[in-house]
C-alpha positions in Angstrom: 69.9 57.3 89.8 72.6 54.7 90.9 71.2 51.9 89.3 70.6 53.9 85.8 74.3 54.9 85.5 75.3 51.1 87.1 73.1 49.9 84.3 74.7 52.4 81.8 78.4 51.1 82.3 77.5 47.4 82.5 76.4 47.7 79.3 79.5 49.7 77.9 81.2 47.3 79.0 80.1 43.7 77.7 77.5 44.8 75.2 80.2 47.0 72.4 82.6 45.1 71.7 80.5 41.9 70.4 81.4 41.8 66.4 85.9 42.2 67.9 84.2 39.5 70.9 82.4 37.9 68.6 85.7 38.0 65.6 88.6 36.1 68.4 86.0 33.3 69.3 85.5 32.6 65.8 89.2 34.0 64.7 88.6 35.6 62.1 89.8 39.2 61.5 86.5 41.3 63.4 86.0 43.6 59.3 85.2 40.8 58.6 82.7 39.7 60.9 81.8 43.9 60.7 80.8 43.4 56.6 78.9 40.7 57.3 76.8 42.4 59.5 76.6 45.4 57.4 75.6 42.5 54.4 72.9 40.8 56.7 71.2 44.2 57.8 70.7 45.3 53.9 70.6 42.3 53.1 66.8 41.3 55.9 65.4 44.9 55.6 65.5 44.6 51.3 63.8 41.3 51.9 61.2 43.0 54.8 60.7 46.0 51.4 60.2 43.3 48.7 57.7 41.5 51.1 56.2 44.9 51.2 55.6 45.2 47.5 54.4 42.1 47.0 51.4 42.1 49.8 50.5 46.1 47.8 50.5 44.3 44.0 48.8 41.6 45.8 46.2 43.8 47.2 45.9 45.7 44.2 45.2 43.0 41.9 42.4 41.8 44.1 41.1 45.6 44.4 41.2 45.1 40.2 39.4 41.7 40.3 36.3 41.6 42.7 35.1 45.5 42.0 32.4 46.6 43.8 29.0 45.4 42.6 25.9 47.9 42.5 23.3 47.6 44.8 19.7 46.3 44.1 18.4 49.6 45.1 20.8 51.5 43.6 19.3 52.0 40.2 
């Protein structure tokens, strides 16, 4: 159980404040970095949702074009 606590402390010390350390290395304001990460997350979510809708449309179009033909035995 002690290694879990030490892992948590390590991640809290080195894992958080990523945007502030990134902004310090680039020499820009932290709020600009945070806004950039927020905008990028919305763009990637919208892009993946757009791909999903496009594939769903293409599958529906395939179902319309390729209809199931009746078998000779169904007559």
